[in-house]
C-alpha positions in Angstrom: -61.4 -33.9 -7.7 -63.3 -32.7 -4.6 -64.4 -29.1 -3.9 -61.9 -29.1 -1.1 -59.1 -30.1 -3.4 -60.1 -27.5 -6.0 -60.2 -24.7 -3.3 -56.8 -25.8 -2.0 -55.4 -25.7 -5.5 -56.8 -22.3 -6.2 -55.4 -20.9 -3.0 -52.0 -22.5 -3.7 -51.9 -21.0 -7.2 -52.9 -17.6 -5.8 -50.0 -17.7 -3.3 -47.6 -18.7 -6.0 -48.7 -15.9 -8.3 -48.6 -13.3 -5.4 -45.1 -14.5 -4.5 -44.0 -14.3 -8.1 -45.3 -10.8 -8.6 -43.6 -9.6 -5.4 -40.3 -11.1 -6.5 -40.7 -9.5 -9.9 -41.2 -6.1 -8.3 -38.5 -6.6 -5.7 -41.1 -6.6 -2.9 -41.3 -8.9 0.1 -44.0 -11.6 0.0 -47.2 -10.7 1.8 -46.6 -13.1 4.6 -43.0 -12.1 5.1 -41.7 -10.6 8.4 -41.4 -6.8 8.1 -38.0 -5.8 6.9 -36.2 -2.5 7.2 -37.2 0.6 5.3 -34.5 1.4 2.8 -33.4 5.0 2.5 -33.5 6.5 -1.0 -29.9 6.5 -2.3 -30.2 7.4 -6.0 -31.6 5.8 -9.1 -28.4 3.8 -9.7 -28.7 2.0 -6.3 -31.2 -0.8 -7.0 -32.0 -4.0 -5.1 -29.7 -5.9 -7.5 -26.7 -3.8 -6.6 -27.6 -3.9 -3.0 -27.7 -7.7 -2.8 -24.4 -8.0 -4.7 -22.8 -5.4 -2.3 -24.0 -7.5 0.7 -22.2 -10.6 -0.5 -19.4 -9.7 -2.9 -16.3 -11.7 -2.1 -13.1 -9.7 -1.8 -10.7 -12.5 -0.9 -11.1 -12.5 2.9 -10.7 -15.9 4.5 -11.8 -16.0 8.1 -11.9 -19.8 8.4 -13.3 -22.8 6.6 -17.1 -22.5 6.3 -17.7 -25.9 7.8 -15.7 -24.9 10.9 -17.7 -21.7 11.2 -21.0 -23.5 11.0 -19.9 -26.2 13.5 -18.3 -23.9 16.0 -20.0 -23.5 19.4 -19.8 -20.7 22.0 -18.5 -21.6 25.4 -22.1 -21.8 26.6 -22.8 -24.6 24.0 -24.9 -22.6 21.6 -23.9 -22.3 18.0 -21.5 -19.4 17.3 -23.7 -18.4 14.4 -26.7 -18.2 16.6 -28.9 -15.2 15.8 -26.9 -14.6 12.6 -24.4 -12.6 14.7 -26.9 -9.9 15.4 -25.6 -9.8 19.0 -22.6 -8.0 17.5 -24.8 -5.6 15.5 -24.4 -7.4 12.2 -27.5 -7.2 10.0 -29.7 -10.1 8.7 -29.3 -11.1 5.0 -32.2 -13.2 4.0 -30.7 -13.6 0.5 -27.4 -15.1 1.8 -26.5 -18.3 0.0 -25.5 -19.8 3.3 -28.4 -19.6 5.8 -27.6 -17.5 8.8 -24.7 -15.5 7.5 -25.4 -11.7 7.9 -24.8 -8.8 5.6 -21.1 -8.6 4.7 -20.2 -12.2 5.4 -19.4 -14.1 2.2 -18.6 -17.6 1.1 -16.0 -18.4 -1.5 -15.2 -22.1 -2.1 -14.9 -23.6 1.3 -14.1 -20.4 3.3 -16.2 -17.8 5.0 -14.9 -14.2 4.7 -15.9 -10.6 5.4 -16.6 -8.0 2.8 -17.0 -4.2 2.7 -20.7 -4.1 3.6 -20.1 -5.7 7.0 -18.6 -2.5 8.2 -20.3 -0.1 5.9 -24.0 -0.8 6.2 -26.0 1.0 8.8 -29.4 0.4 10.4 -31.1 2.9 12.7 -34.3 2.6 14.7 -37.0 5.2 15.3 -40.5 4.7 16.8 -40.2 0.9 16.4 -39.2 1.0 12.8 -35.8 0.1 11.3 -34.2 2.2 8.5 -31.4 0.7 6.4 -28.6 3.0 5.0 -26.3 1.2 2.6 -22.7 2.5 2.7 -23.3 4.0 6.1 -21.0 3.3 9.1 -22.0 0.1 10.8 -23.1 0.0 14.4 -21.3 -3.2 14.9 -19.0 -4.5 17.7 -16.1 -6.0 15.7 -13.8 -6.3 18.7 -16.2 -8.5 20.7 -16.9 -10.6 17.6 -13.1 -11.1 17.0 -12.5 -11.9 20.7 -15.5 -14.3 21.0 -14.3 -16.1 17.9 -10.9 -16.5 19.5 -12.4 -17.8 22.7 -14.7 -20.2 20.9 -11.9 -21.8 19.0 -9.7 -21.9 22.1 -12.5 -23.6 24.1 -13.0 -26.1 21.3 -9.4 -27.1 21.3 -9.0 -27.3 25.0 -12.3 -29.1 25.9 -12.3 -32.7 24.7 -16.1 -33.1 24.5 -16.4 -29.8 22.6 -13.7 -30.9 20.1 -15.4 -34.3 19.7 -18.7 -32.7 18.9 -16.9 -30.2 16.5 -15.2 -33.0 14.7 -18.5 -34.9 14.2 -20.1 -31.8 12.8 -17.2 -31.0 10.5 -16.3 -34.5 9.3 -19.6 -36.2 9.6 -20.5 -39.7 10.8 -18.1 -41.2 13.3 -14.6 -39.8 12.5 -11.6 -42.0 13.1 -8.8 -41.1 15.5 -6.6 -40.2 12.6 -9.2 -37.9 11.0 -9.7 -36.1 14.4 -5.9 -35.8 14.8 -5.5 -34.2 11.3 -8.5 -31.9 12.0 -7.0 -30.8 15.4 -3.7 -30.0 13.7 -5.4 -27.9 11.1 -7.4 -26.0 13.7 -4.2 -25.5 15.8 -2.4 -24.1 12.8 -5.3 -21.7 12.1 -5.5 -20.7 15.8 -1.9 -19.9 16.4 -1.7 -16.6 14.4 -5.3 -15.7 15.1 -4.9 -16.1 18.9 -1.5 -14.4 18.8 -2.8 -11.2 17.2 -6.1 -11.0 19.2 -4.4 -11.7 22.5 -1.9 -8.8 22.0 -3.8 -6.3 19.9 -7.3 -6.1 21.4 -7.5 -3.6 24.3 -9.1 -5.1 27.3 -9.5 -2.2 29.7 -10.9 0.3 27.0 -12.6 -1.8 24.3 -13.5 -0.2 21.0 -17.2 -0.8 21.5 -19.9 -0.7 18.8 -19.4 1.7 15.8 -15.6 2.0 16.2 -12.5 0.0 15.4 -8.8 0.6 15.1 -8.6 -0.5 11.4 -5.2 1.0 10.5 -3.4 -0.6 13.5 -5.0 -4.0 12.8 -3.9 -3.9 9.2 -0.4 -3.0 10.2 -0.4 -5.7 12.9 -1.6 -8.4 10.4 0.8 -7.5 7.6 3.9 -7.0 9.8 3.0 -9.4 12.6 1.4 -12.4 10.7 2.5 -12.2 7.1 6.2 -11.5 6.7 7.9 -13.7 9.2 9.9 -16.9 8.4 8.1 -20.2 7.6 6.3 -22.2 8.8 4.1 -19.8 10.8 5.2 -16.4 9.3 4.7 -14.8 12.7 6.8 -11.9 14.1 5.2 -11.5 17.5 7.2 -8.4 18.4 5.6 -6.5 15.5 2.1 -6.7 17.0 1.1 -3.7 18.9 -1.9 -2.7 21.1 -4.6 -1.4 18.8 -5.9 1.3 21.2 -6.8 4.1 18.8 -10.3 3.3 17.5 -12.0 5.6 15.1 -15.6 5.5 13.8 -16.3 3.6 10.5 -16.5 6.1 7.7 -19.4 6.4 5.3 -18.5 5.2 1.7 -20.8 7.1 -0.6 -18.7 9.6 -2.4 -15.6 7.8 -1.2 -14.3 7.0 -4.8 -14.3 10.7 -5.7 -12.4 12.1 -2.7 -8.8 13.1 -3.5 -7.6 11.7 -0.2 -8.9 9.0 2.2 -8.3 7.5 5.6 -9.0 9.8 8.6 -5.4 11.3 8.7 -5.6 11.6 4.9 -2.5 9.6 4.2 -3.9 7.7 1.2 -4.2 9.4 -2.2 -7.5 8.6 -3.8 -9.6 9.3 -6.9 -8.9 6.8 -9.7 -9.5 3.1 -10.2 -5.9 2.0 -9.3 -5.9 4.0 -6.1 -9.4 2.6 -5.3 -8.1 -0.9 -5.8 -5.2 -0.1 -3.5 -7.6 1.2 -0.8 -9.8 -1.9 -1.0 -6.7 -4.2 -1.1 -5.5 -2.6 2.2 -9.0 -3.3 3.6 -8.9 -7.0 2.7 -5.4 -7.4 4.2 -6.9 -6.3 7.5 -9.9 -8.6 7.4 -8.3 -12.0 7.2 -6.8 -12.3 3.7 -4.3 -15.1 3.4 -1.1 -13.4 2.4 2.6 -14.5 2.6 5.1 -12.7 0.3 8.1 -14.9 -0.6 11.6 -14.2 -2.0 11.6 -15.1 -5.7 14.8 -14.5 -7.7 12.9 -15.2 -10.9 10.4 -12.4 -10.3 10.7 -8.8 -11.0 11.1 -7.0 -7.7 12.8 -10.2 -6.3 9.6 -11.2 -4.4 6.4 -12.9 -5.2 3.5 -10.9 -3.7 0.7 -12.9 -5.5 1.3 -16.6 -5.2 0.2 -16.8 -1.6 -2.4 -14.1 -1.7 -6.1 -14.8 -1.4 -7.2 -11.2 -2.4 -9.9 -11.4 -5.1 -8.9 -8.5 -7.3 -11.9 -8.8 -9.5 -14.1 -8.8 -6.4 -12.3 -5.7 -5.1 -12.9 -3.9 -8.4 -16.6 -5.0 -8.3 -17.0 -3.6 -4.9 -15.6 -0.2 -6.0 -18.0 -0.1 -9.0 -20.9 -0.8 -6.6 -19.7 1.9 -4.1 -19.7 4.4 -7.0 -23.4 3.8 -7.4 -24.3 4.3 -3.7 -25.8 7.8 -3.3 -26.0 9.8 -0.1 -29.2 8.8 1.8 -32.2 11.1 1.7 -33.8 12.0 5.0 -36.4 9.3 5.3 -39.3 11.2 6.9 -41.1 13.1 4.2 -44.2 13.7 6.4 -45.1 13.8 10.0 -43.3 15.3 13.0 -39.8 14.5 11.7 -40.4 16.0 8.2 -37.9 18.7 7.2 -39.1 22.3 7.8 -38.1 23.8 4.4 -38.2 27.4 5.5 -35.9 26.7 8.5 -33.6 24.6 6.4 -33.2 27.5 3.9 -32.1 29.7 6.8 -29.7 27.0 7.9 -28.2 26.9 4.4 -27.2 30.5 4.7 -25.3 29.7 8.0 -23.7 26.7 6.4 -22.5 28.6 3.4 -21.4 31.7 5.4 -17.8 32.7 4.7 -17.0 33.1 8.4 -15.5 29.6 9.1 -15.8 30.4 12.8 -17.9 29.6 15.9 -20.7 31.4 13.9 -20.8 28.9 11.1 -19.2 28.7 7.7 -19.1 24.9 7.3 -18.7 25.1 3.5 -15.1 26.4 3.7 -13.9 22.9 4.8 -16.8 20.7 3.8 -18.1 22.2 0.5 -17.7 20.6 -2.9 -14.8 22.0 -4.8 -12.3 20.5 -7.3 -9.6 18.4 -5.8 -6.3 17.0 -7.2 -6.9 15.2 -10.5 -5.8 11.5 -10.5 -4.8 10.3 -13.9 -7.2 12.8 -15.5 -10.0 11.8 -13.2 -11.9 14.7 -11.5 -12.0 14.6 -7.7 -13.4 16.5 -4.8 -11.0 18.3 -2.5 -10.6 16.7 0.9 -8.7 19.3 2.9 -6.8 18.1 5.9 -7.4 20.3 8.9 -6.2 20.6 12.4 -9.3 21.6 14.4 -8.2 20.7 17.9 -9.4 17.1 17.9 -7.7 14.1 19.5 -4.3 13.5 17.8 -3.7 10.0 19.1 -4.1 8.3 15.7 -0.9 9.9 14.5 1.0 7.7 16.9 0.6 4.9 14.4 3.1 6.7 12.1 5.7 6.2 14.8 5.4 2.4 14.9 8.6 0.6 13.9 8.9 -3.1 13.1 11.2 -5.9 12.1 10.8 -6.4 8.3 11.4 -10.2 8.4 11.8 -11.7 4.9 11.2 -8.3 3.3 14.5 -6.8 4.6 16.1 -5.1 1.6 12.9 -5.2 -0.5 12.3 -2.1 -2.6 10.3 -0.7 -5.5 12.5 1.1 -8.0 11.7 4.8 -8.3 8.8 4.4 -5.8 10.1 2.9 -2.5 13.6 2.7 -1.0 14.9 -0.6 0.4 13.4 -1.6 3.7 15.8 -1.7 6.7 15.9 -5.0 8.5 15.1 -3.5 11.9 13.2 -0.4 13.2 11.5 0.3 9.9 8.3 2.4 9.8 5.3 0.0 9.8 3.4 2.2 7.3 6.4 2.0 4.9 6.2 -1.8 5.0 2.5 -1.7 4.2 3.2 0.8 1.4 5.8 -1.6 -0.2 3.6 -4.6 0.1 0.7 -2.7 -1.5 2.7 -1.3 -4.3 4.5 -4.6 -4.9 1.3 -6.6 -5.1 -0.5 -4.2 -7.4 2.5 -3.7 -9.7 2.8 -7.5 -10.1 -1.0 -7.8 -10.6 -1.1 -5.1 -13.3 2.2 -6.0 -15.0 2.4 -6.1 -18.8 2.7 -9.3 -21.0 6.3 -8.1 -21.8 7.2 -8.3 -18.1 5.5 -11.7 -17.8 7.5 -13.0 -20.7 10.8 -11.7 -19.2 10.0 -13.5 -15.9 9.1 -16.7 -17.6 12.5 -16.8 -19.4 14.4 -16.0 -16.2 12.5 -18.7 -14.3 13.2 -21.3 -17.1 16.9 -20.5 -17.0 17.0 -20.7 -13.2 15.2 -24.0 -13.3 17.7 -25.3 -15.8 20.6 -24.3 -13.6 19.0 -26.1 -10.6 18.7 -29.3 -12.6 22.3 -29.3 -14.0 23.9 -32.3 -12.3 27.4 -32.1 -10.9 27.8 -28.3 -11.5 30.2 -26.6 -9.1 28.3 -24.5 -6.6 30.3 -21.4 -7.3 29.6 -21.5 -11.0 26.0 -22.2 -10.3 25.7 -19.3 -7.9 27.4 -17.0 -10.4 24.9 -17.9 -13.2 22.0 -17.3 -10.8 23.4 -13.9 -9.9 23.8 -13.1 -13.5 20.3 -13.9 -14.4 18.9 -12.2 -11.3 20.9 -9.1 -12.0 19.6 -9.0 -15.6 16.0 -9.3 -14.2 16.5 -6.6 -11.6 17.8 -4.2 -14.2 14.5 -4.5 -15.9 12.4 -3.6 -12.8 11.9 -0.1 -14.1 9.6 -1.5 -16.8 7.0 -2.2 -14.0 6.7 1.6 -13.3 4.6 3.5 -15.8 3.0 6.9 -15.9 -0.3 5.3 -14.9 0.9 3.4 -11.8 3.3 6.0 -10.3 0.2 7.2 -8.4 0.7 4.2 -6.1 3.5 6.1 -4.4 0.7 8.1 -2.6 -1.4 5.1 -1.7 0.1 4.6 1.8 2.1 7.6 2.8 4.2 7.6 6.0 4.9 10.5 8.3 7.0 11.0 11.3 4.5 11.3 14.1 4.3 14.5 16.1 1.5 13.9 18.5 1.8 17.2 20.4 -0.9 19.4 19.1 0.0 22.8 17.6 -0.2 25.7 19.9 -3.6 27.3 20.3 -4.4 29.6 17.5 -6.2 29.8 14.2 -7.3 26.5 12.8 -5.1 25.5 9.8 -5.8 23.3 6.8 -3.6 21.9 4.1 -4.2 20.2 0.8 -1.5 17.6 0.9 -0.7 15.0 3.6 3.0 15.8 3.1 2.7 19.5 3.5 4.9 20.6 6.4 2.2 22.2 8.6 0.1 21.5 10.5 1.6 18.2 11.7 -1.7 16.8 12.8 -4.7 17.1 10.6 -7.7 14.9 9.7 -9.7 14.8 6.5 -12.7 17.2 6.1 -15.1 15.4 3.8 -18.1 16.6 1.9 -21.1 16.3 4.3 -23.7 14.7 2.1 -25.7 12.3 4.1 -24.0 13.4 7.4 -27.3 12.9 9.3 -26.9 9.1 9.0 -23.3 8.8 10.3 -23.3 9.3 14.1 -21.3 9.4 16.4 -19.2 12.3 15.2 -15.6 13.4 15.0 -13.1 11.0 13.6 -13.0 9.1 16.9 -16.7 8.9 17.4 -16.6 10.9 20.7 -19.7 13.1 20.1 -23.1 11.4 19.9 -25.1 13.9 17.9 -24.7 16.9 15.6 -26.6 19.0 18.2 -23.8 18.2 20.7 -21.1 19.0 18.1 -22.4 22.5 17.9 -21.7 22.9 21.7 -18.3 23.9 23.2 -16.3 20.8 24.2 -16.9 21.3 27.9 -20.7 21.1 27.3 -20.6 17.9 25.2 -21.7 14.6 26.9 -18.9 13.1 29.0 -20.3 9.6 28.3 -23.0 8.2 26.2 -24.6 4.8 25.1 -23.9 3.5 21.6 -26.5 1.7 19.6 -29.0 1.9 16.7 -31.7 3.9 18.5 -31.8 7.3 16.6 -32.8 10.8 17.7 -34.2 12.7 14.6 -34.3 16.0 16.6 -30.7 16.1 17.8 -29.5 14.1 14.7 -27.6 11.2 16.1 -27.6 8.6 18.8 -30.6 8.5 21.1 -29.9 8.8 24.8 -31.4 5.4 25.6 -30.0 2.3 23.8 -31.0 -1.3 24.4 -29.0 -3.2 21.7 -25.6 -3.1 23.5 -24.6 -2.8 27.1 -21.8 -0.3 26.3 -21.1 3.3 27.4 -18.4 5.3 25.7 -16.5 7.4 28.2 -14.8 10.4 26.7 -12.1 12.7 28.0 -11.6 16.5 28.2 -8.9 18.7 26.8 -6.6 19.0 29.8 -3.0 17.9 29.5 -2.7 14.4 27.9 -6.5 13.8 28.0 -6.7 15.4 24.6 -4.7 12.5 23.1 -6.4 9.7 25.0 -8.0 8.4 21.8 -11.4 9.3 23.3 -11.2 13.0 23.6 -14.4 15.0 22.8 -12.4 18.1 22.1 -12.0 20.3 19.0 -14.1 21.3 16.0 -15.8 24.1 17.8 -17.6 25.6 14.9 -21.1 27.0 15.2 -20.8 27.0 19.0 -21.7 30.7 19.3 -24.8 30.5 17.2 -28.1 31.3 18.9 -30.5 28.4 19.8 -32.6 29.4 16.8 -29.7 29.5 14.4 -28.4 26.1 15.6 -31.9 24.6 15.0 -31.8 26.1 11.4 -28.3 24.7 10.7 -29.3 21.2 12.0 -32.4 21.4 9.8 -30.3 22.0 6.7 -27.9 19.2 7.6 -30.8 16.8 7.2 -31.2 17.6 3.5 -27.5 17.5 2.4 
């Protein structure tokens, strides 16, 4: 062996050893491109948990993976170009499929979306990127969804594009029959997707980065794409414009809240309610779900047979979220380090009992015991009307055609659905309860269903039997089965009644006066109220208010008339004002807000309300902001 070969071998061995040590310690290799700086989020949140969180399948099925990889933009570039970073999604070097970003998963032959796509944040300060797991994403989901629609539409309508797509998907030189079958499959996928995106996505006032109308899109998908008649299951009239975007919530501490969703309509705080919350999420992000009438099933419907939800994956995500701690302020030294003396003064303002323009944040946002859920301790999440934009409550006034679910009910939990003009939230509630009751049913219930289905199958096979007699026997067995429905409802699962609560919408704000809070979503007053969460890690969650209409915490301490009328949205961060920096380069998007005059307050973009701390002096505001960095 020559000296040159020996030197090469030694160097090669050194690189291998260095790489191995880095991997063992969870560090990037020495020659790797610099990655983000990860915020400290508690001892339970390790790199192992992080990587699982980034790719844990929940049952979402956007489209077949091969299609996604083969799809081109209208400009001819791959749709997956830049790992979707143009929409604000974050790179995931550990993705099993190269190029898929954080929160995009693969299960079998399908690509899907998981929790971390919308709940992982990255901010930028002085040329450095800081990653906050569980933080609200600064991603533009509407543009992603619309561009995906346009890309598939272009592929179908442009013969050369479809030919190239077919070659990429099928390989080699596909035959005419193969291409015809592929086209039919793509058209079948495209019909419901294009239907919902062309109707629901607002064109004149897009959501923009860091916001989406999640509740409306879940209602649109379930009632508009899932409960119609075969073969396409679509009820086009049930799809409404999703023009009430809110900011993504942060998820640390989410499992311990006693209520969730911005209007607080979902009870929360134990594993079954957590599963319900996560199931609602996957219904909104492309789960395949088609409930069907099933006389041989308790409840008279099958909510599981045509349902891609990965319930074990949903449970796994919940366990991971429980381990995500609120992020620590990342600057321990230097000009952005916390001034401990100033923060101590700010703590006094935060904990003041005033609950007025002079402070007193702890009254609504402090940690106190909430409603226990199945013996689980929770944190109280009071629902308060503080003069903010009430438009989201219009969602509770949506009525729909219930399609194949007309007459469906859950004994002791949900009344039968009307065929027409039923509340859309009630449909979601019934679907959620029905699915989870059937998923968690006991072996005794399963045995009863099996016997009923066996008898029904026997009747179907009896040759020459008179139709009337046959129908009579079917009714007899079905009636016996329905009489046993109550066995599905137990002391443990009755909590599901609060998982998706409806309310008759009253979008006229209460008269000016003292701010009011309530502990239950169903309390009679105030009619409009949003959740007031514990503020741990609040520094990492801009923009603020439920609709993301205020860019920084400093601006939130100003009266509404002094807050920015418009601002750019992106990852550039201002550590002094705590929130979005004035200048942004990631997106070409400006959020234009409205004032409090007349109907402007319920535009969906109103910057009004929550005028707490507005009368503090400049020095007191600085102290309060300093304390909010250490929560």
